[in-house]
C-alpha positions as CSV (number, residue, x, y, z in Angstrom):
1,M,17.8,76.1,98.4
2,N,20.0,79.0,98.9
3,S,23.1,79.5,96.9
4,T,25.2,78.2,99.2
5,G,23.1,74.6,99.5
6,L,23.1,74.5,96.0
7,L,26.8,74.7,95.9
8,L,27.6,72.1,98.2
9,S,25.1,70.0,96.6
10,I,26.8,70.0,93.6
11,L,30.4,70.1,94.6
12,P,31.1,66.3,94.6
13,N,30.1,66.1,91.0
14,V,32.0,69.1,89.8
15,V,35.1,67.5,91.8
16,F,34.2,64.2,90.1
17,T,33.8,65.5,86.4
18,L,37.3,67.7,87.1
19,L,39.1,64.4,88.3
20,L,37.3,62.4,85.2
21,L,38.5,65.0,82.9
22,A,42.3,65.5,84.5
23,G,42.6,61.3,84.3
24,I,41.3,61.0,80.6
25,G,43.4,64.2,79.9
26,L,46.5,62.6,81.4
27,F,46.5,59.3,79.9
28,A,45.5,61.0,76.3
29,F,48.9,63.0,76.9
30,N,51.1,59.6,77.4
31,L,49.1,57.7,75.0
32,R,50.2,60.6,72.6
33,K,54.2,60.2,73.5
34,I,53.7,56.5,73.0
35,I,52.1,56.8,69.4
36,R,55.0,59.1,68.6
37,N,57.7,57.1,70.2
38,I,56.4,54.1,68.1
39,R,56.4,56.5,64.8
40,L,59.9,56.7,64.9
41,G,60.5,53.1,63.4
42,R,60.4,52.6,59.9
43,D,58.0,52.7,57.6
44,L,56.0,49.1,56.7
45,N,53.2,47.8,55.3
46,R,51.1,45.8,57.6
47,S,47.6,46.9,55.9
48,D,47.0,43.7,53.4
49,N,44.8,41.1,53.6
50,P,42.3,42.7,56.2
51,G,39.7,40.0,56.3
52,E,42.5,37.2,57.4
53,R,43.5,40.1,59.9
54,W,40.1,40.6,61.9
55,K,40.5,36.6,62.0
56,I,43.2,36.4,63.5
57,M,42.7,39.1,66.0
58,T,39.2,37.4,67.0
59,L,41.1,34.2,67.5
60,V,44.1,35.6,69.2
61,A,43.4,38.8,71.0
62,L,39.7,38.4,71.7
63,G,39.3,34.5,71.8
64,Q,42.9,34.3,73.8
65,T,43.6,30.7,71.8
66,K,47.2,31.1,71.9
67,M,46.9,31.2,76.0
68,M,45.2,28.2,76.3
69,V,48.1,26.0,74.8
70,R,48.7,26.2,78.7
71,P,45.3,25.6,80.2
72,I,45.6,26.2,83.7
73,A,47.4,29.4,83.3
74,G,44.9,29.9,80.0
75,I,41.6,29.4,82.1
76,L,42.9,31.6,84.9
77,H,44.0,34.5,82.3
78,I,40.6,34.6,81.3
79,F,39.3,35.2,84.7
80,V,41.0,37.8,85.1
81,Y,40.4,38.9,81.4
82,V,37.0,38.8,80.9
83,G,36.3,39.9,84.2
84,F,37.9,43.2,83.8
85,V,36.4,43.8,80.7
86,V,32.6,43.0,81.9
87,I,33.2,45.0,85.3
88,N,34.2,47.9,83.6
89,I,30.7,48.2,81.7
90,E,29.9,49.3,85.2
91,V,32.2,52.1,85.0
92,L,30.0,53.5,82.7
93,E,27.6,54.0,85.1
94,I,29.7,55.2,87.9
95,I,30.6,57.9,85.5
96,I,27.2,59.2,84.9
97,D,26.1,58.5,88.7
98,G,29.4,60.9,89.6
99,V,28.6,63.7,87.1
100,F,24.9,64.2,87.3
101,G,24.5,62.9,91.5
102,T,22.4,60.1,90.3
103,H,22.6,56.6,92.2
104,R,22.6,53.6,89.9
105,V,21.1,55.2,87.3
106,F,20.7,52.5,84.7
107,A,18.4,50.3,86.9
108,P,15.2,51.8,86.1
109,F,15.6,51.7,82.5
110,L,16.9,48.5,82.2
111,G,14.7,46.4,84.8
112,S,15.1,43.0,85.5
113,F,17.8,43.0,83.3
114,Y,20.0,45.0,85.9
115,K,19.7,42.1,88.1
116,V,21.2,39.9,85.9
117,L,24.0,42.5,85.1
118,I,24.8,42.9,88.8
119,A,24.9,39.3,89.7
120,T,27.4,38.9,86.2
121,F,29.2,41.7,87.6
122,E,29.9,40.1,91.2
123,V,30.4,36.7,89.6
124,F,33.3,38.3,87.6
125,A,34.6,40.0,90.5
126,A,34.8,37.2,92.4
127,L,36.8,35.2,89.5
128,V,39.2,37.8,89.0
129,L,40.1,37.5,92.6
130,I,40.6,33.9,92.4
131,G,42.8,34.5,89.3
132,V,44.6,36.9,91.0
133,F,45.3,35.0,93.8
134,A,46.8,32.1,91.5
135,F,48.7,34.3,90.1
136,Y,50.3,35.8,92.9
137,V,51.4,32.1,94.1
138,R,52.8,31.2,90.8
139,R,54.8,34.0,90.8
140,N,55.9,34.2,94.5
141,I,55.3,31.0,96.2
142,I,55.4,28.2,93.4
143,K,58.3,30.9,91.6
144,I,57.6,29.1,88.1
145,K,61.1,29.4,86.4
146,R,60.1,32.1,83.8
147,F,59.0,34.3,86.6
148,V,61.9,34.3,88.8
149,Q,64.9,34.8,85.8
150,K,66.9,37.6,86.2
151,D,65.7,39.9,83.2
152,L,62.4,40.5,86.0
153,D,64.6,41.8,88.3
154,G,63.6,45.6,90.1
155,F,60.7,47.1,88.2
156,P,59.1,44.2,86.2
157,R,59.0,41.9,89.3
158,F,57.5,44.7,91.2
159,D,55.2,45.7,88.2
160,A,53.6,42.5,88.0
161,N,53.0,42.3,91.8
162,M,51.5,45.8,92.1
163,I,49.1,45.3,89.7
164,L,47.8,42.1,91.0
165,F,47.5,44.2,94.7
166,V,45.5,47.0,92.9
167,E,43.1,44.5,91.2
168,V,42.4,43.1,94.8
169,L,41.7,46.5,95.9
170,L,39.8,47.7,93.3
171,M,37.5,44.3,93.5
172,S,37.4,44.4,97.0
173,A,36.2,47.9,97.0
174,F,33.4,47.3,94.3
175,L,32.1,44.1,96.4
176,T,32.1,45.5,99.6
177,M,30.5,49.1,98.5
178,N,27.7,46.7,96.9
179,A,27.4,44.8,100.4
180,A,26.8,48.5,102.1
181,D,24.4,49.8,99.8
182,Q,22.5,46.3,100.2
183,V,22.2,46.7,103.8
184,L,21.5,50.4,103.2
185,S,18.7,49.7,100.6
186,S,17.3,46.8,103.0
187,R,16.7,49.6,105.6
188,G,15.0,52.0,103.4
189,A,17.9,54.5,103.6
190,D,17.6,57.7,101.4
191,H,18.3,57.0,97.5
192,Y,19.3,53.3,98.5
193,I,16.9,51.2,96.5
194,S,17.7,47.8,96.0
195,Y,18.0,47.0,92.1
196,G,19.9,44.1,92.2
197,N,20.6,40.4,93.1
198,Y,24.0,40.4,95.0
199,P,25.0,36.5,94.6
200,V,28.9,37.5,96.2
201,S,28.3,40.7,98.3
202,G,25.1,39.1,99.6
203,L,27.8,36.9,101.7
204,L,29.6,40.2,103.2
205,T,26.0,41.9,104.4
206,G,26.8,40.7,108.0
207,L,30.1,42.4,108.2
208,F,28.1,45.4,108.2
209,S,25.2,44.5,110.3
210,G,26.2,46.4,113.5
211,W,26.8,50.0,111.7
212,S,24.8,52.8,111.9
213,D,23.0,54.4,108.6
214,G,25.5,57.2,108.6
215,A,28.4,54.7,109.1
216,L,27.2,52.8,106.2
217,I,26.6,55.6,104.0
218,V,30.2,57.0,104.5
219,Y,31.8,53.5,103.8
220,E,29.7,53.2,100.7
221,R,30.6,56.8,99.4
222,F,34.5,56.1,100.3
223,M,34.4,52.8,98.6
224,W,32.5,54.3,95.4
225,W,35.1,57.1,95.4
226,F,37.9,55.0,95.9
227,H,37.0,52.4,93.0
228,I,36.8,55.3,90.4
229,I,39.9,57.2,91.8
230,G,41.7,53.8,91.5
231,I,40.4,53.2,88.0
232,L,41.4,56.3,86.8
233,A,45.0,56.0,88.5
234,F,45.4,52.1,87.2
235,L,44.3,53.8,83.6
236,N,47.0,56.4,83.8
237,Y,49.5,53.8,85.5
238,L,49.1,51.3,82.2
239,P,51.8,53.6,80.1
240,Y,54.1,53.0,82.4
241,S,53.4,48.9,83.0
242,K,53.7,45.7,81.0
243,H,49.8,45.6,81.3
244,F,49.5,48.4,78.9
245,H,49.1,45.4,76.6
246,I,45.3,45.0,77.5
247,L,45.1,48.2,75.2
248,M,48.0,47.2,72.5
249,A,47.0,43.6,72.2
250,F,44.4,44.3,69.8
251,P,46.3,46.4,67.5
252,N,49.3,44.6,67.9
253,V,47.7,41.0,66.8
254,W,45.8,43.0,63.6
255,Y,49.3,44.0,62.5
256,S,50.8,40.1,62.6
257,N,53.0,39.2,60.1
258,L,50.9,37.0,57.7
259,N,53.8,35.5,55.8
260,P,55.1,31.9,56.8
261,K,57.4,31.7,60.2
262,G,60.8,31.5,58.8
263,Q,60.2,33.4,55.8
264,F,62.7,36.9,55.6
265,K,62.1,39.8,53.5
266,N,64.9,40.5,50.8
267,M,66.6,43.5,51.3
268,D,66.1,45.7,48.4
269,A,69.7,47.1,48.3
270,V,71.0,43.2,48.1
271,T,68.7,42.3,45.5
272,R,69.4,45.5,43.2
273,E,73.5,44.8,43.6
274,V,72.7,40.8,42.8
275,K,71.0,42.0,39.3
276,L,73.3,43.9,38.5
277,M,76.0,41.7,38.9
278,L,73.8,39.1,36.9
279,D,73.0,41.7,34.0
280,P,74.7,44.7,34.1
281,S,72.8,46.4,31.5
282,A,69.3,45.3,33.3
283,P,67.3,48.4,34.0
284,V,67.9,48.8,37.9
285,P,66.1,51.7,40.2
286,E,68.9,53.7,42.1
287,A,68.8,53.5,46.1
288,D,66.7,56.5,47.7
289,G,70.1,58.1,49.5
290,P,72.9,56.2,51.4
291,V,72.0,52.6,52.0
292,K,71.9,51.4,55.5
293,F,72.0,47.4,56.4
294,G,70.1,46.0,59.5
295,A,69.4,48.1,62.5
296,R,71.6,49.9,65.2
297,D,69.3,51.4,67.0
298,V,65.4,51.6,67.8
299,Q,65.1,54.2,64.6
300,D,66.2,51.8,62.6
301,L,63.8,49.1,63.1
302,S,60.0,49.0,62.1
303,W,57.4,50.8,63.7
304,K,55.8,47.2,64.2
305,N,59.0,46.3,66.1
306,L,58.5,49.3,68.3
307,M,54.9,48.2,68.8
308,D,56.0,45.0,69.7
309,A,58.0,46.5,72.2
310,Y,55.2,48.2,73.9
311,T,52.8,45.2,73.7
312,C,54.9,42.8,75.6
313,T,53.3,41.3,78.9
314,E,56.4,39.9,79.9
315,C,55.3,36.6,80.6
316,G,58.0,34.8,79.5
317,R,56.5,31.9,77.5
318,C,58.6,32.9,74.5
319,S,61.9,32.5,76.7
320,S,60.4,29.4,78.3
321,E,60.4,28.0,74.7
322,C,63.8,29.5,73.5
323,P,66.2,26.3,73.4
324,A,68.9,28.5,73.8
325,N,67.7,30.2,76.8
326,M,66.8,26.7,78.2
327,T,70.3,25.6,77.4
328,G,71.7,28.1,79.3
329,K,72.8,30.7,76.7
330,L,72.6,34.6,77.3
331,L,69.8,35.1,75.1
332,S,66.0,35.8,76.2
333,P,63.7,36.8,73.7
334,R,61.5,38.4,76.5
335,S,64.6,40.3,77.2
336,I,65.0,41.6,74.0
337,M,61.6,43.0,73.8
338,M,62.1,44.7,77.7
339,K,65.1,46.3,76.2
340,T,64.0,47.6,73.1
341,R,61.2,49.3,74.9
342,D,64.0,50.4,77.6
343,R,65.8,52.3,74.4
344,L,62.7,53.5,73.1
345,E,61.6,55.6,76.2
346,E,64.7,56.7,76.5
347,V,64.8,57.7,73.1
348,G,61.4,59.9,73.4
349,K,62.5,61.6,76.9
350,N,65.6,62.5,74.7
351,I,63.0,64.0,72.4
352,D,61.0,65.8,74.7
353,A,64.1,67.1,76.7
354,N,65.3,69.0,73.5
355,K,61.8,70.2,72.0
356,G,61.3,67.3,69.8
357,T,64.6,66.7,68.1
358,F,66.5,63.7,69.2
359,V,70.4,64.6,70.1
360,D,72.6,61.8,69.7
361,D,73.6,60.9,73.2
362,G,76.4,58.0,72.3
363,K,74.1,54.9,72.8
364,S,72.2,52.5,70.8
365,L,70.0,49.6,70.7
366,L,73.0,47.3,69.8
367,H,75.9,46.8,72.5
368,N,74.4,49.3,75.1
369,Y,71.3,47.2,75.5
370,I,71.3,44.1,73.3
371,S,74.5,42.6,73.0
372,A,76.0,40.6,70.4
373,E,76.3,37.5,72.3
374,E,72.6,37.5,72.9
375,L,71.8,37.9,69.4
376,W,74.1,35.1,68.2
377,A,72.9,32.3,70.5
378,C,69.5,32.8,68.6
379,T,69.0,29.8,66.1
380,T,66.1,31.5,64.2
381,C,63.8,28.8,65.4
382,N,60.8,31.1,65.6
383,A,59.6,29.1,68.8
384,C,59.3,32.6,70.6
385,V,56.8,33.7,67.7
386,Q,55.1,30.9,67.8
387,A,54.7,30.9,72.0
388,C,53.8,34.7,72.1
389,P,49.8,35.3,73.1
390,V,50.1,38.4,71.6
391,N,52.2,37.4,68.2
392,I,55.4,39.6,68.8
393,D,58.0,39.0,66.9
394,P,61.5,39.1,69.1
395,L,63.4,37.5,66.1
396,D,62.5,40.1,63.4
397,I,64.4,42.6,65.7
398,I,67.2,39.7,66.3
399,V,67.9,39.4,62.5
400,N,67.8,43.3,62.0
401,L,70.4,43.8,64.8
402,R,72.4,40.7,63.3
403,Q,72.6,42.4,59.9
404,Q,74.1,45.4,61.2
405,L,76.7,43.2,62.8
406,V,77.8,41.5,59.7
407,M,76.8,44.0,56.8
408,E,77.6,47.6,58.4
409,E,80.3,46.4,61.1
410,S,81.9,43.3,59.4
411,A,81.9,41.6,63.0
412,P,80.3,38.2,62.4
413,P,81.3,35.3,65.0
414,A,84.4,33.6,63.3
415,S,82.8,30.5,62.5
416,L,80.4,32.4,60.4
417,A,83.3,34.7,58.7
418,T,85.0,31.3,57.6
419,M,81.7,30.4,55.9
420,F,81.3,33.5,54.3
421,G,84.6,33.3,52.7
422,N,84.4,29.5,51.6
423,I,81.3,30.5,50.0
424,E,82.9,33.8,48.2
425,N,85.9,31.5,47.0
426,N,84.6,28.3,46.8
427,G,81.0,29.0,46.3
428,A,80.1,26.7,48.9
429,P,80.2,26.6,52.8
430,W,83.1,23.9,53.1
431,Q,86.7,24.7,52.5
432,F,87.0,22.6,49.1
433,S,88.0,24.1,45.9
434,P,85.0,23.9,43.4
435,A,87.5,21.3,41.3
436,D,87.7,18.8,44.0
437,R,83.9,19.0,44.9
438,L,83.5,15.6,43.0
439,N,86.5,13.9,44.5
440,W,84.1,11.5,47.0
441,K,83.1,9.8,44.0
442,D,86.6,8.4,43.3
443,E,87.2,6.7,46.7
């Protein structure tokens, strides 16, 4: 073979390798930005009790136990989730074939087990299509309430439907590619040898019965390229999509709050002041720098709060369980997470534009993104935390922003301001003097 022929024979492999490296490199670049943004949050130790954390991650993130609280949606999600994971094992073979110019490189080594794998991939591809179709119907035809609320208007609704459309394209490309491959192998075409069982694509071979070998090879190669380029494009779309939870769910669940729901952390600065009031002579460590109460912007939240924001699936289970949201109040826990992520992205872009330094833009998460009305509608019941399938904690963000309103801005609702005054003056929430506290017994 002359040099020109050799060059032409390896050109597809070179192009594939360059596309692969570019796709992985771009994803790594965007992933580093997201990690940088998460690290803008305050320090928080969530490395305790690793055994319990591995158990929770196995049950919740891998086992999808909280998804199954709603069985229909849970089963459909498992179709898509398991199918997505299993089918992407096949991507490893595609990558090796693309780099080295082989065709179904694992088949000779795996023998009959390869047939089992191919059959499994195809069954799960069909299940993914069933799940995606059902999700589309639930969102756009049945219009389940949590999928049509205003906080999903614009890009979030487009994003959800776009991902469903892309998954249909990828699964269809995979199945029709296999169907064309099967027809070619039955005709004895070069490099096309039947290695597997095709329980789903085998039903599609009739679509190609009248095609020439040349047309079939072009179609099979086109779908092969479409499938892998689609996967690389999907990978690089993830950082901009709610479907980033595919990657974030596992670490986010591992770093879950293991304390009982409803248990709030004492603020060190307040604890120090109380100790001094009780015993002025007690040795109390001084604060490190000026004390700040609560959170005004994303940098004041913990890194776990920010990881929660990037992990949010926008499924709306939190809002559908929220009593405030159910009664028509402005609060939506899902919206709290989405707005936190939007502000964090804005802060990240600010840092990028200013060579690694954040320049005050006159905005903040509190007031510009999340209003006081939303925050004070919360009953702190933890229903949203319990409902979240990936252990996100919107309540922690709400409480931190409330602390800012009360302790930094002195802006509690009038009813709370009255209660605070009564506690300060009377030692109780009621507007009665301590001396009159037992008057009820004389009546």
